C-alpha positions as a Python dict, from the first residue, in 0.01 Angstrom:
ca = {
    (1, 'M'): (0, 0, 0),
    (2, 'S'): (-148, 213, -224),
    (3, 'G'): (-485, 151, -52),
    (4, 'W'): (-344, 258, 288),
    (5, 'L'): (-214, 563, 130),
    (6, 'L'): (-544, 674, 7),
    (7, 'A'): (-720, 610, 317),
    (8, 'T'): (-462, 807, 493),
    (9, 'L'): (-513, 1107, 249),
    (10, 'G'): (-875, 1109, 290),
    (11, 'W'): (-879, 1093, 666),
    (12, 'T'): (-631, 1344, 731),
    (13, 'G'): (-813, 1557, 486),
    (14, 'A'): (-1138, 1514, 676),
    (15, 'L'): (-970, 1578, 995),
    (16, 'I'): (-790, 1905, 872),
    (17, 'A'): (-1141, 2019, 747),
    (18, 'L'): (-1272, 1939, 1090),
    (19, 'V'): (-1005, 2142, 1263),
    (20, 'L'): (-1038, 2424, 1039),
    (21, 'A'): (-1420, 2455, 1125),
    (22, 'A'): (-1376, 2384, 1512),
    (23, 'R'): (-1054, 2596, 1590),
    (24, 'G'): (-1249, 2920, 1608),
    (25, 'P'): (-1531, 2807, 1879),
    (26, 'V'): (-1250, 2603, 2071),
    (27, 'S'): (-1034, 2919, 2076),
    (28, 'R'): (-1316, 3120, 2219),
    (29, 'W'): (-1442, 2869, 2477),
    (30, 'F'): (-1120, 2690, 2568),
    (31, 'G'): (-841, 2944, 2460),
    (32, 'P'): (-593, 2953, 2194),
    (33, 'Q'): (-375, 2667, 2350),
    (34, 'A'): (-655, 2412, 2297),
    (35, 'A'): (-723, 2514, 1950),
    (36, 'Y'): (-367, 2470, 1848),
    (37, 'A'): (-352, 2112, 2045),
    (38, 'L'): (-637, 2021, 1784),
    (39, 'W'): (-370, 1971, 1520),
    (40, 'L'): (-263, 1670, 1693),
    (41, 'L'): (-542, 1485, 1533),
    (42, 'P'): (-447, 1523, 1158),
    (43, 'F'): (-98, 1456, 1264),
    (44, 'L'): (-135, 1136, 1462),
    (45, 'R'): (-356, 1008, 1203),
    (46, 'L'): (-70, 1022, 953),
    (47, 'L'): (140, 807, 1172),
    (48, 'L'): (-138, 557, 1239),
    (49, 'P'): (-50, 202, 1079),
    (50, 'P'): (-299, -30, 947),
    (51, 'L'): (-455, -264, 1179),
    (52, 'V'): (-436, -640, 1114),
    (53, 'L'): (-714, -841, 1318),
    (54, 'P'): (-729, -1209, 1337),
    (55, 'A'): (-920, -1382, 1055),
    (56, 'W'): (-1177, -1517, 1303),
    (57, 'L'): (-1314, -1161, 1352),
    (58, 'A'): (-1364, -1110, 967),
    (59, 'P'): (-1743, -1094, 881),
    (60, 'E'): (-1886, -1429, 778),
    (61, 'A'): (-1995, -1448, 411),
    (62, 'S'): (-2354, -1523, 311),
    (63, 'E'): (-2478, -1857, 204),
    (64, 'A'): (-2518, -1758, -148),
    (65, 'E'): (-2154, -1630, -157),
    (66, 'A'): (-2033, -1945, 6),
    (67, 'Q'): (-2226, -2165, -244),
    (68, 'T'): (-2079, -1961, -537),
    (69, 'A'): (-1704, -1995, -392),
    (70, 'L'): (-1775, -2363, -381),
    (71, 'S'): (-1915, -2409, -703),
    (72, 'I'): (-1613, -2224, -883),
    (73, 'H'): (-1358, -2434, -667),
    (74, 'Y'): (-1539, -2754, -787),
    (75, 'E'): (-1563, -2661, -1163),
    (76, 'T'): (-1168, -2564, -1149),
    (77, 'A'): (-1053, -2887, -978),
    (78, 'A'): (-1257, -3101, -1176),
    (79, 'S'): (-1291, -2960, -1546),
    (80, 'P'): (-991, -3110, -1766),
    (81, 'P'): (-729, -2827, -1900),
    (82, 'L'): (-833, -2673, -2237),
    (83, 'A'): (-628, -2548, -2510),
    (84, 'A'): (-549, -2181, -2452),
    (85, 'A'): (-755, -1957, -2678),
    (86, 'P'): (-605, -1646, -2840),
    (87, 'V'): (-607, -1339, -2649),
    (88, 'A'): (-642, -1003, -2827),
    (89, 'E'): (-356, -780, -2732),
    (90, 'P'): (-461, -465, -2524),
    (91, 'G'): (-464, -120, -2650),
    (92, 'F'): (-178, 123, -2566),
    (93, 'L'): (-412, 328, -2331),
    (94, 'N'): (-529, 13, -2160),
    (95, 'A'): (-188, -113, -2102),
    (96, 'I'): (-66, 185, -1900),
    (97, 'P'): (-102, 142, -1516),
    (98, 'W'): (-309, 456, -1476),
    (99, 'G'): (-338, 392, -1086),
    (100, 'T'): (31, 344, -1025),
    (101, 'L'): (128, 659, -1246),
    (102, 'L'): (-107, 892, -1048),
    (103, 'V'): (29, 762, -713),
    (104, 'G'): (376, 814, -851),
    (105, 'L'): (312, 1171, -962),
    (106, 'W'): (140, 1254, -608),
    (107, 'L'): (435, 1109, -403),
    (108, 'A'): (664, 1299, -636),
    (109, 'G'): (492, 1598, -585),
    (110, 'A'): (504, 1548, -210),
    (111, 'A'): (882, 1488, -217),
    (112, 'M'): (919, 1830, -423),
    (113, 'F'): (715, 2007, -134),
    (114, 'L'): (940, 1868, 128),
    (115, 'W'): (1254, 1951, -62),
    (116, 'Q'): (1140, 2322, -113),
    (117, 'R'): (1044, 2374, 246),
    (118, 'F'): (1343, 2216, 412),
    (119, 'D'): (1582, 2394, 135),
    (120, 'G'): (1446, 2719, 186),
    (121, 'Y'): (1489, 2665, 579),
    (122, 'F'): (1853, 2565, 557),
    (123, 'R'): (1926, 2863, 318),
    (124, 'M'): (1758, 3103, 549),
    (125, 'R'): (1953, 2956, 835),
    (126, 'R'): (2290, 2984, 647),
    (127, 'Q'): (2219, 3348, 563),
    (128, 'L'): (2110, 3453, 888),
    (129, 'L'): (2435, 3303, 1061),
    (130, 'A'): (2686, 3447, 785),
    (131, 'N'): (2741, 3782, 944),
    (132, 'A'): (2580, 3719, 1266),
    (133, 'R'): (2748, 3866, 1607),
    (134, 'P'): (2677, 3647, 1952),
    (135, 'V'): (2535, 3891, 2200),
    (136, 'G'): (2439, 3632, 2475),
    (137, 'E'): (2269, 3300, 2587),
    (138, 'A'): (1941, 3236, 2755),
    (139, 'G'): (1844, 2901, 2873),
    (140, 'G'): (2054, 2711, 2637),
    (141, 'V'): (1935, 2944, 2346),
    (142, 'R'): (2201, 3134, 2160),
    (143, 'L'): (2130, 3524, 2084),
    (144, 'V'): (2290, 3652, 1778),
    (145, 'E'): (2254, 3991, 1584),
    (146, 'S'): (2208, 3954, 1219),
    (147, 'P'): (2184, 4245, 972),
    (148, 'T'): (1931, 4040, 757),
    (149, 'V'): (1634, 4058, 1023),
    (150, 'D'): (1425, 4336, 1098),
    (151, 'A'): (1242, 4170, 1407),
    (152, 'P'): (1342, 3895, 1665),
    (153, 'L'): (1315, 3545, 1497),
    (154, 'A'): (1357, 3204, 1642),
    (155, 'F'): (1482, 2888, 1444),
    (156, 'G'): (1660, 2563, 1514),
    (157, 'V'): (1562, 2242, 1683),
    (158, 'V'): (1889, 2092, 1814),
    (159, 'D'): (2119, 2428, 1776),
    (160, 'K'): (1837, 2659, 1904),
    (161, 'V'): (1898, 3031, 1798),
    (162, 'I'): (1696, 3359, 1830),
    (163, 'A'): (1843, 3597, 1552),
    (164, 'L'): (1771, 3996, 1642),
    (165, 'P'): (1812, 4304, 1458),
    (166, 'P'): (2162, 4500, 1505),
    (167, 'G'): (2129, 4731, 1837),
    (168, 'F'): (1835, 4523, 1968),
    (169, 'M'): (1988, 4454, 2288),
    (170, 'A'): (2067, 4833, 2359),
    (171, 'L'): (1706, 4957, 2308),
    (172, 'H'): (1601, 5200, 2560),
    (173, 'D'): (1248, 5046, 2583),
    (174, 'R'): (1330, 4755, 2801),
    (175, 'T'): (975, 4629, 2825),
    (176, 'R'): (919, 4618, 2456),
    (177, 'R'): (1278, 4434, 2436),
    (178, 'D'): (1206, 4171, 2729),
    (179, 'L'): (855, 4086, 2584),
    (180, 'A'): (987, 4024, 2235),
    (181, 'L'): (1267, 3795, 2370),
    (182, 'A'): (1024, 3614, 2600),
    (183, 'H'): (794, 3542, 2315),
    (184, 'E'): (1066, 3385, 2103),
    (185, 'L'): (1201, 3195, 2401),
    (186, 'A'): (836, 3052, 2466),
    (187, 'H'): (870, 2919, 2113),
    (188, 'H'): (1165, 2737, 2213),
    (189, 'R'): (1015, 2610, 2545),
    (190, 'G'): (692, 2500, 2374),
    (191, 'R'): (894, 2309, 2107),
    (192, 'D'): (701, 2492, 1827),
    (193, 'L'): (1012, 2459, 1580),
    (194, 'L'): (1009, 2073, 1618),
    (195, 'A'): (628, 2086, 1564),
    (196, 'N'): (679, 2294, 1250),
    (197, 'F'): (929, 2036, 1115),
    (198, 'A'): (742, 1729, 1228),
    (199, 'I'): (401, 1809, 1070),
    (200, 'Q'): (567, 1887, 709),
    (201, 'P'): (501, 1546, 591),
    (202, 'L'): (120, 1603, 647),
    (203, 'F'): (82, 1905, 433),
    (204, 'A'): (332, 1733, 177),
    (205, 'L'): (76, 1471, 128),
    (206, 'H'): (-190, 1743, 45),
    (207, 'W'): (23, 1953, -170),
    (208, 'F'): (-243, 1947, -442),
    (209, 'N'): (-526, 2013, -188),
    (210, 'P'): (-641, 2370, -75),
    (211, 'L'): (-721, 2243, 247),
    (212, 'G'): (-351, 2165, 306),
    (213, 'W'): (-240, 2512, 227),
    (214, 'L'): (-522, 2656, 451),
    (215, 'G'): (-443, 2428, 718),
    (216, 'W'): (-72, 2512, 723),
    (217, 'R'): (-145, 2904, 763),
    (218, 'A'): (-429, 2828, 1038),
    (219, 'M'): (-191, 2588, 1224),
    (220, 'R'): (87, 2883, 1225),
    (221, 'R'): (-185, 3162, 1332),
    (222, 'D'): (-281, 2900, 1622),
    (223, 'Q'): (84, 2836, 1709),
    (224, 'E'): (158, 3215, 1743),
    (225, 'A'): (-174, 3280, 1956),
    (226, 'A'): (-81, 2970, 2191),
    (227, 'C'): (284, 3130, 2216),
    (228, 'D'): (104, 3467, 2308),
    (229, 'A'): (-99, 3299, 2569),
    (230, 'R'): (213, 3120, 2728),
    (231, 'V'): (378, 3454, 2760),
    (232, 'V'): (98, 3665, 2928),
    (233, 'A'): (-51, 3358, 3115),
    (234, 'H'): (-6, 3525, 3464),
    (235, 'G'): (36, 3882, 3348),
    (236, 'S'): (-181, 4174, 3438),
    (237, 'A'): (-406, 4393, 3220),
    (238, 'G'): (-133, 4635, 3188),
    (239, 'E'): (130, 4366, 3081),
    (240, 'R'): (-131, 4241, 2837),
    (241, 'A'): (-164, 4603, 2693),
    (242, 'D'): (217, 4633, 2673),
    (243, 'Y'): (238, 4287, 2502),
    (244, 'A'): (-36, 4398, 2218),
    (245, 'E'): (157, 4705, 2158),
    (246, 'V'): (470, 4487, 2105),
    (247, 'I'): (290, 4279, 1842),
    (248, 'A'): (139, 4551, 1672),
    (249, 'S'): (491, 4730, 1629),
    (250, 'F'): (638, 4414, 1442),
    (251, 'A'): (327, 4418, 1215),
    (252, 'T'): (525, 4474, 878),
    (253, 'T'): (783, 4207, 927),
    (254, 'T'): (846, 3915, 672),
    (255, 'S'): (747, 3560, 775),
    (256, 'R'): (1011, 3297, 687),
    (257, 'P'): (940, 2907, 621),
    (258, 'L'): (933, 2675, 940),
    (259, 'A'): (1083, 2959, 1149),
    (260, 'A'): (909, 3148, 1427),
    (261, 'P'): (908, 3529, 1372),
    (262, 'M'): (750, 3764, 1608),
    (263, 'A'): (486, 3871, 1395),
    (264, 'C'): (357, 3789, 1031),
    (265, 'P'): (234, 4054, 770),
    (266, 'V'): (-79, 4250, 857),
    (267, 'M'): (-211, 4220, 504),
    (268, 'G'): (-101, 3860, 474),
    (269, 'D'): (-253, 3580, 662),
    (270, 'K'): (-418, 3810, 919),
    (271, 'S'): (-192, 3659, 1222),
    (272, 'I'): (-183, 4019, 1390),
    (273, 'I'): (-576, 4050, 1399),
    (274, 'H'): (-603, 3682, 1513),
    (275, 'R'): (-354, 3719, 1797),
    (276, 'L'): (-499, 4069, 1914),
    (277, 'R'): (-838, 3899, 1911),
    (278, 'S'): (-700, 3618, 2144),
    (279, 'L'): (-534, 3870, 2381),
    (280, 'T'): (-880, 4011, 2434),
    (281, 'M'): (-1056, 3698, 2528),
    (282, 'S'): (-1133, 3654, 2903),
    (283, 'E'): (-922, 3425, 3137),
    (284, 'I'): (-1020, 3062, 3104),
    (285, 'S'): (-1146, 2896, 3402),
    (286, 'P'): (-993, 2571, 3542),
    (287, 'R'): (-1318, 2405, 3466),
    (288, 'R'): (-1314, 2501, 3090),
    (289, 'R'): (-950, 2414, 3077),
    (290, 'R'): (-1017, 2047, 3216),
    (291, 'A'): (-1309, 2006, 2991),
    (292, 'S'): (-1091, 2088, 2691),
    (293, 'R'): (-836, 1827, 2806),
    (294, 'A'): (-1107, 1570, 2842),
    (295, 'L'): (-1237, 1648, 2494),
    (296, 'L'): (-918, 1618, 2331),
    (297, 'A'): (-831, 1296, 2521),
    (298, 'G'): (-1153, 1129, 2392),
    (299, 'A'): (-1092, 1236, 2041),
    (300, 'L'): (-761, 1087, 2044),
    (301, 'V'): (-884, 760, 2221),
    (302, 'A'): (-1151, 752, 1891),
    (303, 'L'): (-880, 833, 1637),
    (304, 'P'): (-787, 444, 1587),
    (305, 'L'): (-1160, 396, 1473),
    (306, 'T'): (-1034, 572, 1158),
    (307, 'A'): (-759, 312, 1069),
    (308, 'S'): (-755, 82, 781),
    (309, 'I'): (-845, -238, 893),
    (310, 'T'): (-732, -576, 712),
    (311, 'Y'): (-781, -947, 819),
    (312, 'A'): (-522, -1219, 855),
    (313, 'E'): (-574, -1500, 574),
    (314, 'A'): (-735, -1812, 742),
    (315, 'P'): (-540, -2154, 672),
    (316, 'I'): (-698, -2341, 361),
    (317, 'A'): (-752, -2708, 374),
    (318, 'P'): (-527, -2868, 114),
    (319, 'V'): (-711, -2979, -212),
    (320, 'P'): (-688, -3365, -332),
    (321, 'P'): (-485, -3403, -649),
    (322, 'V'): (-685, -3435, -972),
    (323, 'P'): (-631, -3744, -1179),
    (324, 'A'): (-424, -3695, -1479),
    (325, 'V'): (-631, -3639, -1811),
    (326, 'A'): (-512, -3738, -2149),
    (327, 'P'): (-359, -3438, -2342),
    (328, 'V'): (-598, -3265, -2623),
    (329, 'A'): (-476, -3314, -2969),
    (330, 'P'): (-322, -2979, -3091),
    (331, 'V'): (-525, -2750, -3309),
    (332, 'A'): (-438, -2681, -3664),
    (333, 'P'): (-291, -2343, -3723),
    (334, 'V'): (-510, -2082, -3895),
    (335, 'A'): (-437, -1962, -4260),
    (336, 'P'): (-303, -1617, -4253),
    (337, 'L'): (-541, -1349, -4390),
    (338, 'A'): (-459, -1171, -4701),
    (339, 'P'): (-310, -802, -4655),
    (340, 'D'): (-555, -501, -4688),
    (341, 'A'): (-541, -294, -4991),
    (342, 'P'): (-342, 19, -4940),
    (343, 'P'): (-578, 321, -4891),
    (344, 'A'): (-647, 572, -5155),
    (345, 'P'): (-419, 897, -5112),
    (346, 'P'): (-633, 1173, -4968),
    (347, 'A'): (-744, 1443, -5231),
    (348, 'P'): (-535, 1772, -5246),
    (349, 'P'): (-648, 2077, -5070),
    (350, 'A'): (-879, 2270, -5257),
    (351, 'P'): (-791, 2643, -5325),
    (352, 'V'): (-904, 2899, -5087),
    (353, 'A'): (-1266, 3017, -5129),
    (354, 'P'): (-1343, 3357, -5226),
    (355, 'G'): (-1431, 3615, -4939),
    (356, 'T'): (-1223, 3424, -4670),
    (357, 'D'): (-948, 3605, -4471),
    (358, 'S'): (-601, 3579, -4608),
    (359, 'N'): (-480, 3420, -4266),
    (360, 'T'): (-749, 3134, -4307),
    (361, 'M'): (-664, 2832, -4500),
    (362, 'V'): (-966, 2615, -4627),
    (363, 'W'): (-951, 2276, -4796),
    (364, 'I'): (-1209, 2026, -4895),
    (365, 'T'): (-1160, 1637, -4854),
    (366, 'E'): (-1371, 1372, -5003),
    (367, 'D'): (-1422, 1001, -4877),
    (368, 'E'): (-1594, 763, -5095),
    (369, 'N'): (-1743, 466, -4906),
    (370, 'T'): (-2019, 184, -4953),
    (371, 'G'): (-2374, 247, -4818),
    (372, 'P'): (-2608, -20, -4671),
    (373, 'D'): (-2783, -59, -5003),
    (374, 'G'): (-2457, -131, -5197),
    (375, 'K'): (-2420, 215, -5362),
    (376, 'K'): (-2121, 444, -5334),
    (377, 'V'): (-2171, 731, -5095),
    (378, 'V'): (-1913, 1046, -5125),
    (379, 'T'): (-1880, 1243, -4813),
    (380, 'R'): (-1730, 1616, -4841),
    (381, 'Q'): (-1570, 1768, -4544),
    (382, 'E'): (-1458, 2133, -4500),
    (383, 'R'): (-1176, 2234, -4276),
    (384, 'R'): (-1051, 2572, -4166),
    (385, 'V'): (-727, 2648, -3972),
    (386, 'I'): (-627, 3012, -3903),
    (387, 'I'): (-261, 3078, -3976),
    (388, 'R'): (-38, 3327, -3795),
    (389, 'D'): (313, 3393, -3867),
    (390, 'G'): (325, 3032, -4033),
    (391, 'E'): (177, 2868, -3746),
    (392, 'A'): (-170, 2719, -3705),
    (393, 'L'): (-376, 2866, -3406),
    (394, 'S'): (-697, 2661, -3312),
    (395, 'P'): (-1001, 2779, -3158),
    (396, 'E'): (-899, 2624, -2824),
    (397, 'E'): (-572, 2830, -2817),
    (398, 'R'): (-796, 3158, -2911),
    (399, 'A'): (-1047, 3074, -2632),
    (400, 'R'): (-740, 3007, -2402),
    (401, 'I'): (-588, 3336, -2492),
    (402, 'E'): (-895, 3514, -2390),
    (403, 'A'): (-971, 3338, -2083),
    (404, 'D'): (-603, 3430, -1954),
    (405, 'A'): (-693, 3810, -2025),
    (406, 'R'): (-1049, 3758, -1824),
    (407, 'R'): (-866, 3571, -1538),
    (408, 'D'): (-608, 3877, -1496),
    (409, 'V'): (-906, 4116, -1468),
    (410, 'A'): (-1064, 3891, -1212),
    (411, 'N'): (-750, 3862, -1025),
    (412, 'A'): (-710, 4219, -985),
    (413, 'R'): (-1071, 4256, -870),
    (414, 'R'): (-1026, 4000, -606),
    (415, 'D'): (-713, 4148, -466),
    (416, 'M'): (-917, 4480, -444),
    (417, 'A'): (-1178, 4325, -249),
    (418, 'E'): (-968, 4153, -23),
    (419, 'A'): (-793, 4477, 72),
    (420, 'D'): (-1096, 4641, 150),
    (421, 'R'): (-1211, 4338, 365),
    (422, 'D'): (-876, 4346, 548),
    (423, 'I'): (-911, 4738, 634),
    (424, 'A'): (-1257, 4710, 772),
    (425, 'E'): (-1163, 4407, 992),
    (426, 'A'): (-839, 4582, 1122),
    (427, 'Q'): (-1087, 4892, 1190),
    (428, 'R'): (-1316, 4670, 1385),
    (429, 'E'): (-1049, 4511, 1589),
    (430, 'V'): (-882, 4861, 1664),
    (431, 'R'): (-1245, 4940, 1805),
    (432, 'I'): (-1242, 4649, 2035),
    (433, 'A'): (-884, 4723, 2139),
    (434, 'R'): (-989, 5071, 2234),
    (435, 'M'): (-1261, 4928, 2480),
    (436, 'E'): (-1040, 4681, 2639),
    (437, 'F'): (-698, 4811, 2659),
    (438, 'R'): (-630, 5147, 2789),
    (439, 'G'): (-303, 5321, 2900),
    (440, 'K'): (-251, 5539, 3198),
    (441, 'D'): (-388, 5830, 3034),
    (442, 'G'): (-719, 5632, 2905),
    (443, 'E'): (-601, 5616, 2551),
    (444, 'P'): (-518, 5275, 2367),
    (445, 'P'): (-153, 5189, 2333),
    (446, 'V'): (-165, 5146, 1952),
    (447, 'R'): (-375, 5363, 1714),
    (448, 'V'): (-446, 5244, 1349),
    (449, 'E'): (-548, 5513, 1101),
    (450, 'V'): (-649, 5471, 730),
    (451, 'R'): (-499, 5775, 555),
    (452, 'C'): (-254, 5831, 286),
    (453, 'D'): (87, 6033, 329),
    (454, 'S'): (261, 6223, 25),
    (455, 'D'): (590, 6168, 138),
    (456, 'S'): (583, 5764, 157),
    (457, 'K'): (526, 5509, -114),
    (458, 'E'): (466, 5234, 128),
    (459, 'P'): (80, 5141, 183),
    (460, 'V'): (145, 5047, 556),
    (461, 'R'): (354, 5262, 776),
    (462, 'E'): (414, 5300, 1138),
    (463, 'W'): (573, 5556, 1373),
    (464, 'T'): (558, 5736, 1727),
    (465, 'D'): (382, 6041, 1745),
    (466, 'K'): (455, 6336, 1963),
    (467, 'D'): (255, 6204, 2280),
    (468, 'G'): (433, 5882, 2265),
    (469, 'K'): (169, 5675, 2099),
    (470, 'H'): (247, 5414, 1845),
    (471, 'V'): (38, 5483, 1515),
    (472, 'V'): (-16, 5219, 1222),
    (473, 'S'): (-131, 5371, 905),
    (474, 'I'): (-295, 5183, 602),
    (475, 'C'): (-329, 5374, 260),
    (476, 'K'): (-610, 5212, 71),
    (477, 'A'): (-523, 5451, -227),
    (478, 'K'): (-173, 5299, -250),
    (479, 'I'): (-307, 4946, -222),
    (480, 'A'): (-520, 5039, -520),
    (481, 'A'): (-250, 5194, -730),
    (482, 'Q'): (-38, 4873, -687),
    (483, 'A'): (-342, 4652, -809),
    (484, 'L'): (-382, 4891, -1089),
    (485, 'D'): (-13, 4900, -1180),
    (486, 'G'): (-35, 4499, -1180),
    (487, 'L'): (-334, 4546, -1430),
    (488, 'K'): (-129, 4759, -1675),
    (489, 'E'): (174, 4521, -1654),
    (490, 'A'): (-76, 4232, -1786),
    (491, 'R'): (-197, 4477, -2054),
    (492, 'K'): (153, 4547, -2157),
    (493, 'A'): (232, 4175, -2214),
    (494, 'I'): (-80, 4089, -2409),
    (495, 'A'): (-43, 4400, -2631),
    (496, 'S'): (339, 4299, -2713),
    (497, 'D'): (273, 3924, -2771),
    (498, 'P'): (354, 3875, -3162),
    (499, 'N'): (153, 3526, -3173),
    (500, 'M'): (-192, 3666, -3064),
    (501, 'P'): (-435, 3739, -3364),
    (502, 'A'): (-576, 4093, -3375),
    (503, 'D'): (-915, 4030, -3291),
    (504, 'A'): (-835, 3841, -2993),
    (505, 'R'): (-595, 4085, -2875),
    (506, 'K'): (-849, 4367, -2927),
    (507, 'A'): (-1113, 4174, -2715),
    (508, 'A'): (-855, 4129, -2430),
    (509, 'L'): (-728, 4482, -2431),
    (510, 'D'): (-1066, 4624, -2428),
    (511, 'S'): (-1186, 4431, -2136),
    (512, 'I'): (-861, 4541, -1937),
    (513, 'D'): (-901, 4903, -2064),
    (514, 'A'): (-1252, 4913, -1938),
    (515, 'Q'): (-1143, 4795, -1584),
    (516, 'I'): (-846, 5046, -1586),
    (517, 'D'): (-1077, 5323, -1678),
    (518, 'R'): (-1317, 5232, -1368),
    (519, 'W'): (-1038, 5192, -1099),
    (520, 'S'): (-889, 5515, -1255),
    (521, 'R'): (-1210, 5723, -1192),
    (522, 'D'): (-1261, 5556, -845),
    (523, 'S'): (-911, 5630, -721),
}
C-alpha cells in the first residue's frame, strides 16, 4: 500500500510540474480551455489503481539467480534444525518503524488539509446564506443578495447558488450586470465547482510540496480564463472589450476557498492579468481545436503506462517432507557476568575563570582512563554556557535568533521586489489592451495609472472619471509604506524580547535599522 502511495505521489507531482510548464504554450496555441483540460492528467493519475498482470508476463530471472534460489531452497530443506542462537536486542532508534511513521504523518497532514479546505467552504456558505435575500432563479441556479459579498460569487454543487451584492439587480448598467451573471452561470454550467471539490485530494497529498500550492493557484487561473472564453465564445470585439472592463472593475474583490468569484486580487495570484491576456488572443481555428483534442486524447491513452505494475504469484510445487532428525542436546546455560563497578562521580564544577562575563558559567571536568601502554591518562574538558535570567542559551539558539531577524529583512525585500514586478506587468498589459480594445471614441475602456492620492489610504483604488472611463490606480509608495510598517513591527518584537541577549539583540536591530533607513530615504 505504501509503495503504491509513493508511486502515486511521484507521478502526480511530475504531472503537475509538466502541466505548469506546458499550460502557457498550450493556452497561446490552442486556447485557455485546452490549458484548463490539462489538469485532467494529474487528477486521473491519482485515481489510477495498480495493475496486476498474470505471472507468465513477469520477466524471467537470469540463470545465476535461479541457481542461487535453488541452492538456498535445497540447504533449507536438507539441513537439520540448529539451536537458536541468542540475538542481541535492537536499539531504541532501530526499533522505530520510520517508514510507517513518515507515511502516517504524511496522511495526517493530507487529512488536515482537506478538513481546513472543506470546513472553510461550509463556514463561508453558512455566512453567505445567513442574511441572504432571494431575488430570482436562472437555469436551476438560485440568485440571492447577501451583504457579505462585494462581487458576484458562485458556489454549491448540488444546491447551486450565486450570491450578489445588495442592489446588484437594480444596477443601471445592464451590460455590466448581465456579463457578470453570465460569467457565474458559466461556472455552474461548466461544472467548475464540482472540479474544485474533486481535485482537492490531489493537492492534499502534496500539502508539503510547493508544486501542489503552485498547481492549485495555476488551475484556478486557467479555470477563470476558460470560463471567460465560454462567455465570449461567439461575441464581437466590442463585447469582448465590455467584458474586459467588467473583469477589471472587480479587480479588488476577495477570493474564497472552493468558490468561483468574478475576480481575484490584482496583487495576489495575477488572475486579472492572466485573464486579460487570454482575452487578447486571436480566435482559435477549428484545426487547432481538433489538434488540441487529439493531443489530450493521446496523453490520456498513455497515462496507464505510469501505473504501478505487479505480477500474480505463480503456483509453487509442493516440497517433499524432510525426514525427522534426532533432537540436539540442550546447551548448558552460561554463567552470569559480574556486575560492573559503579562509575566515579564527576568532579565538582570549577569556579568561574577570571575575566569571563558574569552571564557565562565555566566548569572543568576530568576523566581518568588507561592508555594503550597501561599508563593512566587524565583528560580535561572545559565547558561554557551563557546564562540569561536563569536559563541557558546555547550557540544554536543564538544563531536561530539572528537568522530570524535576517529572514524578516529578506521577506520585506522580497515583498517590495514582487510589488515592483506586478506594477511593471500591469503597465505592460494595459499597453496591450490599449492597442487591441478601443471604445467608440478610440480610447481604451479601462485606464490603469500608477499614482498616489492623498485622500486615500488604500494602495489600489478604482473610480469612473468625468468622461465615463473606468480608472484603476496603483500607489507604489503606499505599498512600500505597508512593507515598511511590517518591518517596524518585527523590530518592535525583537526589541521587547526579554530572553534575547544584548549582543544578539543589537546585531538584529542594527540590520533592521539599516534596511528601514534605506527604504525611508528611497520613499
